[in-house]
C-alpha positions in Angstrom: 67.1 69.7 135.0 64.0 67.6 134.6 63.8 64.1 135.9 64.5 61.4 133.3 61.3 59.6 134.1 59.3 62.8 133.5 61.1 63.4 130.2 60.3 59.8 129.1 56.6 60.3 129.9 56.6 63.6 128.1 58.2 62.1 125.0 55.7 59.3 125.0 52.9 61.8 125.0 54.5 64.0 122.4 55.0 61.0 120.0 51.4 59.9 120.6 50.1 63.4 119.9 52.3 63.9 116.8 51.4 60.5 115.4 55.2 59.9 114.9 55.2 62.7 112.3 58.5 64.6 112.5 56.7 67.7 111.2 54.1 67.6 113.9 56.7 66.8 116.6 58.7 69.8 115.6 55.7 72.1 115.9 54.9 70.6 119.3 58.5 71.0 120.5 58.3 74.7 119.5 55.6 75.1 122.2 57.7 73.6 125.1 59.7 75.7 127.5 63.2 76.1 126.2 64.9 74.2 129.0 62.7 71.1 128.5 62.9 71.3 124.7 66.7 71.5 124.8 67.0 68.5 127.2 64.8 66.4 124.9 66.7 67.4 121.7 70.0 66.0 123.0 68.6 63.0 125.0 68.3 59.3 124.3 64.6 59.7 124.2 64.5 61.2 120.6 66.4 59.9 117.7 68.9 62.1 115.9 66.7 62.5 112.9 63.9 64.0 115.0 66.4 66.5 116.4 67.9 67.2 112.9 64.4 67.9 111.6 63.5 70.1 114.5 66.5 72.4 113.8 66.5 72.4 110.0 62.9 71.6 109.1 63.9 69.5 106.2 65.0 66.0 105.4 68.6 65.4 104.5 67.7 62.7 102.0 67.0 59.0 102.5 70.4 57.7 103.4 71.2 60.5 105.8 67.7 60.2 107.3 68.2 56.4 107.9 71.6 57.1 109.5 70.1 59.7 111.8 67.2 57.5 112.8 69.6 54.8 113.9 71.3 57.1 116.5 69.9 58.6 119.6 69.9 62.4 119.7 72.4 62.3 122.5 75.1 61.2 119.9 74.8 64.6 118.2 76.9 66.0 121.0 80.0 64.3 119.4 78.7 64.5 115.8 77.1 61.9 113.5 78.3 61.2 109.9 75.2 61.7 107.8 76.6 61.7 104.3 79.7 61.4 102.1 79.9 63.6 99.1 82.9 63.1 96.8 85.8 63.0 99.3 84.0 64.9 102.0 82.1 63.8 105.1 79.0 65.7 106.2 78.7 65.6 110.0 75.7 66.8 112.0 76.1 67.9 115.6 74.4 70.0 118.3 76.4 71.9 120.9 74.9 74.1 123.5 71.6 74.1 121.7 73.3 75.2 118.5 72.8 73.0 115.4 76.1 72.4 113.5 76.9 70.9 110.1 80.6 70.3 109.5 82.3 69.3 106.3 85.4 67.2 106.8 88.0 66.0 104.3 88.6 63.0 106.6 91.5 64.7 108.4 90.2 68.1 109.3 87.1 70.2 109.2 87.1 72.3 106.1 83.8 74.2 106.6 81.5 74.6 109.5 78.0 76.0 109.4 75.7 76.8 112.4 72.1 77.8 113.0 68.9 76.9 111.3 70.3 77.4 107.8 73.4 75.4 108.4 72.3 72.4 106.4 71.3 74.4 103.4 74.6 76.4 103.6 76.6 73.1 103.7 74.7 71.7 100.7 75.4 74.9 98.8 79.1 74.8 99.8 79.4 71.2 98.6 77.7 72.0 95.3 80.0 75.0 94.7 83.2 73.2 95.6 82.4 70.0 93.8 
């Protein structure tokens, strides 16, 4: 485990180098050693949108992006509501370095997608079931 102060300095440097571009930040994160990268992706030092973009390499739309920006990446451990489609909630999470998109009917999870294509698969699921 890396010292929090060192992680904070690293993030400052990464954000300066990337010019606050999530695309550039994702490319830089690719080059870090996996342990350091994984610690950053679920820390309070990045926001949840930066982590979402790293894993999926796409924006989830304006409202979801704004919701994710307002949360630290550490909250992805418990899941963050990013969108509501019809009567379904779309929740983004990260567990053990695995990105997850879950679809809930409000009471239970009706679909769960994992991996780098999880967001696209969730969107497709909602389109087909709606």
